[in-house]
N, C-alpha and C positions, 0 to 999 in steps of 0.2 A: 361571494366566495370565488377564489381563483385556484385553478388546478395546475400543479407543477409536478416535479419529480420528487418522490419520497426518498430523501437522501440519508436521513438518520431518524430512527424511530422515537416516538414519544409525543406527548401533547402538552403544550404550554400556552398560558394566557398572560398577556402583559402589555406594557406600553412600548410603542415602536420608537426606536432610535435610528434615524436615517443617517447612514454614513455617506457623506458627500465628498467627492474627490477634492483634495486640498489644492487651492490655487497657489502656485509658486511663481513668483515674479523673477524671471531671469534678468540679471544685469547685463545688458548688451553694450554698455559703453566701453570704449577703448581703454587700455591700461598703459600708463606711461612706463618707460623702460625700467626706471628704478623700482617700480612696484611689482615687476614680473616675478621676482623671487618670492615675494610675499604671497602672490596668488598660488604659486606652486606649493608653498608651505601650507596654505589653506586647504589645498587639494589633498596633500599628504595627510594632514590631520583629520580630514573628513573620511578618508579611506581607513585610517586607523580606528576612528570611532565607529565606522560602519562594521568593521571586523569584530570589534568588541560587542556591539549590539547583536550581530548575527550569532556569535558564539553563545551569548546569553540566551537567545531565542532557541538555539539548537539544544542547549542543556535543558531548558524548560520542556521542550518538546520530547526529549529523550525520557524524562521522568514521567510525563503525563501521557505520551502517545506511543512510546517505544522507539527504539533506535532506527527501525526501518522508516517510520514516518518522518523522523527528524533528519533523515539523510539529504532531503532536498536542500536544507540549509548548508550542508557540506558543499553542494554544487554552487550555491551562492558565494560561499567563501572562496571557492576556487576561482571564480570570476575576479574577485578582489585581489587575487594573487597572480593574475595573468599578466606577465610583463608587457605583452604586445598591446593589450587593452589599456593598461595604465600609462605606458610610454607614449601612446598615441595622444592621450589627453594632455600630458605634460608638453609634448611637442607642439600641440595646437596652441597652448597658452603662450609658449615662447615665440613661435613663428608668426602668429596672427595678433599677438598683443591683446588678448581678450581675457576676461575674467575666468576663474576656475569653474564657476557654475555654468557659464556659457559654453566653455570648451567641453565640459562633461556632457551637458545636454546635447550638444551637436554630435559628438562622437557616439553617444548612446543611441540617438535617433537614427544615425546612419547605420549602425549595426542592426538595430531592430528592423529597419526597412529591408536591408539585405536578407536577413534571416526569414522575414515574413514572406518574401518573394520566392523563396525556395519551395519546391514542391514537397520535400520531405517533411512530414509532420513532426518528427523528432527535432529537427532543426528549428521549426516554428516554435516549439515549446522552449527552446533555448532563448529565443527572442524575448519571450515573456520573462524569463529569468534575468536577462540582461537589463530589461526595462525596469524590473523591480529593484535590482541592485543599483542601477543608475539613478533612479529617483531617490533612493536612500542617500547616496553620496551627495546629490545636489541639495537635499534638505539639510544634511549635516554641514555643508559649506555655508548655507544661508542661515543656519541656526533655527530651522523650522522643526517642530516636534515630529518625530516619526512614530509616535505612540498615539493611536486614535481610539484605543480600547480601554480607557480608564473611565469608569462610571461611578456615580455616587449612589445609584439605585439600580435595582434589577430591571433589565431591558430586553427587548427582542430586537436584534439587529436586522435592519433592512439595508441591503447594499446591491449595487450593480453586479459586483463580483467580490469575492474575498480571496486574497492570495493565501497560500499555506502559512506564510509568516503572520498574516492577520489572524488566522484561526488559532495558530499556536500561542499568540499573545493574549487571547481572550481570557478574562478572569472568569473561571467556571462558576464562581459564586455570584457573579453579577450578570452574566449572559445567560438568559433563559433558553433562547433558541435563535435561529436566524433564517432569513429568506433572501434569495438572490435572483436577479434577472437571469444570470447565466449559470452554467454548470450542469453536470450530469452525475449519475449515481456513482460512477467509478472515477470521478475527478479527485485530485489530491485533497481538495477541501472537503468533499463529502466523506472520504475515508477518514480524515482527521476528526470530523464531527462525530462519526460513529465511535471512534476511539475515545473521545472526550465524553461520549454519551450525552451530547447536546442535540435535541431535536432540530431537524433542518429540512427545508423544502427549497429546491433549486430549480433552475430552468423556467422561471416564472415570466420571463420576457420583459415585462414592464411594471413590476411590482414597485419599483422606486418612483414611478410617476403617479401611482395610485395611493401611496401612503404618505402621510405627513407625520412629523415628530409628535409624539404624544397620542397618536391614534391607538385605540385598543385593538390588539391583534390576537388572533388564535392561530397557532401553528400546529397542524396535525401532520407530524412526520411519519405517521403510519400509512396514511393514504395520500400524502402529497397535496394537502389542501391548506390554503391560507384564507382566513375570514377576517375582513377589515370592518371594525366597528360593528360587531354582530348585534342583532336585536336580543332582547332579554331571553326569549325562548331558545334561540340558538346558543346563547352564552350558557344557559343552564344545562343544555344538552352536553356541551363540551366540558363543563365542570364535572358532570357525571362520568363522562368518558375518561377524563383525566384521573378521577378517583379510581375507576375500574382499572385503568392502566397501571397506576401505582400499586394496586392490590396484586395485579398480575406480576409486576416486578418483584413484589415481596414473596410471592409463591415461587418464583424462579430461584430465589436465594435458598429456599428450602430443599431444592433439588441437588445442591452442590455435591453431596456425598452419595447420591443414589446412582445406580448404573444406567447407562444409556441403552435401555432394552425396551422392546415393544410391550404393549399392555398384556399380550398373551404369553410373554416370556419366551417366544419362539425364536427371536432374533436379537442378539446383542451386538452393538458396534462400539468402536472406541472413539471418543471425542478428545481431540488434542488441540494444542495451541501452536500458532506460528510465533516465533520469537526472533529477535535480532541480537540481543546481548544477555548476559547472565542476569541483568537487572529485571528483565521481563519475566523471569521465572515466578516471582512473587504473584503477579497478576494472573498468571496461568493457574497456579495452585488455588488461589482465592476463588476462581471461577469454576473450579472442579475439573480441570484438565486431567486426563488420564495419561498424558504424555506430551511430547513435543513432536508434532508431525513435520515441522520445518524449522530448522535452526539456520538462519541466513548468515553464513560466515563472512560474507563480503565486508561487513561492518568492522571486522578486525583489521581490514586492509586499508580502510579509508581514514582521512584526516591525519596522515602521517607522511614522512618523507622517504620511507623505505618499506620493503616487504616485512611483515611480522616474522619473527624467528620461529623455529619449531617449538622452542620453549614457551614463548608467549602464547602461541596457539594452544599448546598442550594445557596450560594453566586455565585458559578460558573454557576449553571444552570440558576439562575435568570439573570445573566449578558447576557448570550446568548439569552435567551427568550426575554428580554427587547430590545436588539439590533436588533433582527429580527422581532419583533412584527410589524404588526399582522400576519406576515408569520408563517406557522406551523414549529415546531421543533420536530423531532422524537428523543427521548433520549433512546439510547440502554442501558439496564442494564449491569452490569459488565460482560465483556467478557475476563476473565483471564484464562490462561491455554494454551496448545499448544505451540506456540512460545513466549508467554508472561507469565512470572513468577513474583511472588512477594516475595522478600527475607524474609519478616516478616510473611508470611503465611507458614504453614507446608504443602507444596504441594509435593506429592510423585513423585519420578522419575518413569517415565512410558516408556514402550517400544514403545508405539504409542500414544504420548500425544495429537495429533490432534483428536483422537477418544476417548480420555480419560476423566478424571475428570476436566471438564472445563465449563466455561460459566454458563448457567442456572443450569447445573447439580451440580456444586460446590456451587452455590448460594442457591439451595434448601436444600443442606446439611448444609449450614451455613445461616439459615434464619435471624440471627442477622445482617449479612452483607447486605442481600437483603432488609430487612425492613428499615434499616437506609437509604439506597439509595432511596427507594420508598417514604419514608417520606420527604426527601429533594426535590425530584421531585414534589411531590404533593404540598408542600409549595410554590415552585417556579412557579407552573402552573397558579397562578392567575395573573401573570405579562405578560401574552401573550397567545400564542396558542401552548401548549405543548402536546405531545403524548408519550406514553411509549411503548417500544418494547423489547421483550425477545429474546435473541439469542440462537442458537443451540438447538432448540426445535425438538424433534423427535416424540412426540405424545401428545394427548390431556390431559393425566394425568398430565404432567409437567405444562401445561398452567393452569389447574385447581388449582394445588398446589401453583403456583406463584400468581394467582389471589386471592387465599385465604389469602396469606400474604399481598397482596395489600389491601384487604378489612379490614384486621386487622389494617393496618397503617391508613386507612381512619377513622376507628372507634376511634382510639387513638387520632387523630388530632381533630375530632369532640368533643371528651370528654375534650380536652384541649382548646377548643374554637379557634382553628387555621383554617383559611379559605383555601380552595383549589378548583380547578375546578371540580365540581361534574360530568361534562360530558366529562372528559378527556378520549380520545380514547386509547385503548390498543391493540397492535398487536404483531406479531411474525416475526422473520426472518425465511424465508424458505431457509435453506441451507443444509438440510439433505434430501436425496431422499424419506425417509419414510414420511416426512412432505409434500413433493410435491405430492406424490401419494395419500395421505389421506387428501388433502386440503378440500375436501367436508365435512370431519368430523371436522377438526380443525376450519373451518370457523364459526362453531356454538359457539366457545368459544372466538372469537376475533372480533375486529372492522375492521382490515385490515391486509394485508400481505405485507412484503417487502422481495423480493427475493435476497438473498446474493449469487450471482453467483460464487464468487471466490471459496468458499467451495463446493457449489452445483455441479459445474462442476468437481472438482477433486474427490469428493466422488462418483459421478455418473459414471465417466469414470475410476476410480481407477488410477488416474494420479496425482503424486505430481508435482505441477506447478513450483516448484523451482528446480526440478531435470532436469539438462540439457540433460541427456540421453533420456528422454522421454517427454520433454517439447513440442515437436511437436505434441504429442497426446492430449495435453490440448487444446480442441477445443470448443469454445463457441457455434459455429453453428452446432455442432453434432446433428443429428436428435433426439437422446435420450434427450439431454438437451432442445431442442426447444419444444419437446412434454411435458416435465415436466413443463416448463414455461407456456405453453398454458393451461395445466390442472389447474394450480394454478389460473391463471387469470379468466378462465371460472367459477371455483368454487366460487370465490369471487363475480363475477358479478351475478351469479345465486342467490346468497344470498343477493343481494343488497348492497354489500360492495366493497372495492377497493383494488387494488394491485399496489405496487411500486417495484422498483428494486434499490438496493444500492451497488451492486458489480461492478467490473471493466467493465463488459459487458454493463452497462447502459451508459457509456461514449464511447463505441466502435462504431464509426460511421458506420461500416459495418453491425452492427446489428440494427441500429436505425429504418429503414423502417420496418423490420420484427416485432420488438417489438411494434411499433406503430400500425401496421396492426393487431397484435394479440389482441390489446385492452389494453395494459399496461397503467395505469393511471398516474404514476409518475416515473420519471427517476431521480435518485440521483447519483452524480458523483463528481470527483475531479473538483473544480470550473473552472479551465481553459478550461475544455472540454465542458462546457455549451453552449457557442456561436456556436460551430460547430454543435452540436446536434440540436440546435434550428433552424439553417439555413436549415438543411435537412428536418426537420418537416415542416417548412414553404414553402419548395419547392415542397411538395407532396400534392396531394388531398387524402382524406381518402380512396377513392375507390382504388387509386393506391397502397397505403400502404397495404390495405387488400389483393389485388391481389398478391403483393410480398410475404406477409406472407403465403398465401395459397399455392403458388408455392414452397416456402421453406419447408413447412411442408409435401409436397408430394415427396420431393427429398430424395435420398439415401445417398449422400456423401457431407461432409462439403465443400470440394473444389468446387463442382458443385454449392452449395448454394451461396458461396462467389462470384463465377463468375457470377451467375444469378443476384445477387443484384447489382454488379458493372455494368453489362450491362443495367439493368433496370434504374439505376440512370443516366447513360450516356444518355439513350434515353429520360428520363424525362427532363434532363438539356437542 
């Protein structure tokens, strides 16, 4: 048995299929002058084919994973449309008289080396994107298949690493589970696996060296364990555990229409879904979501040549609001920057874009963009129960400036005789430590808080959650994180207001009892996580949850907190 990181829950037993990196032979021979145009044509055709493939992968990912998970392929498509990148390859073919595949390989290698040598982790991630796209172009130039995930039988994939495009291309009917040498719980691949509901264990270091094709493998995505060629006793134990887990999943489905309330009925919370497009509403409702706690509007702005009009935005917001009515919908204003760029906006290259000109900061500098969006949301608000939320707020001045623009939009609509919800609530995402520490000040300017734990944790702990070297330090149950969360909840309740959470932590079942006991009012998460969180809430009394929260807040180490929660939950069960 090998212990790794539990990336996606579930237990599966099956034959191993080892994914080996494809060997691609680059043609390094010189090209005679009369064949140069032919090489450029080969390159252009390969780029066109790569675009087509990535668009198909993106569409598949949107249907199966949601628009937010699919957006990484939008970034890959942007690389294929970057004139500097493409022109450099064409120029190399012409000036050095080399083949299209050789030129592409050299340029990509150079870019990857440059980006990898930068200290900024965001830029290092871009190196991986360029490498992935570059390898796709080269394979298409040489006519090598880019599809490694077509299987004739059900298999468990064993790989050194899996790119998001690998995961998105998996045939869910044929891929039982996967295990990788690399990766962490918050990596793109792990998040995609959870969305696909495929059990996964990552961070196993050398699983590819210990497994051969055809080996019998057990994947325990609940505990992060992989068993290779287990003996009969172990196999029977896992067959029983798998049946028990399937029964557990069946029971979860029965909770769909039941309230998220404690067993003693003393505390009821709201379980909501995070969505990216109107298409995601179906999955939210099927999993029993009582609302949308985060509607990521930036996907309306991507994969296009110009800003969306007020009318386009209005139609998208109205569709979601109507479909979910009377359930509440929290619409986050544009959160662009960091890892999300718009080709048609002049956005500067930054050494540290995650702490740079992004989200509400960019929108306050471009009030025309913010006002257009706010007008669209206001117009759509009469079709149901909408709320507005500003992202990346660090202090009260930003909220006041944003609300001033909101009031301007309201006055304009009134002057035009256009109706909107006069009582529409306005809140902020608490994802910067300064906002969490000064929640008692910010609460005077808002109707609610929603804690964005993905950024709050990495900013508080100074840990890039995508950096595999330090991903083990990204710890939601760190005492500093828990104290900030408690401070935000207490500040809102003291003012007679409420606090939700829309980061990954809201769907982390190891944190559910603590958050419930702290008094969190709303949990918003990836739709498939809702039933599991609901089951935990319904299995606890409010007193038990408060007891667990108090113990957690008194402890020093995240590992001790996790062990305590696990023991308490075992005792309660």
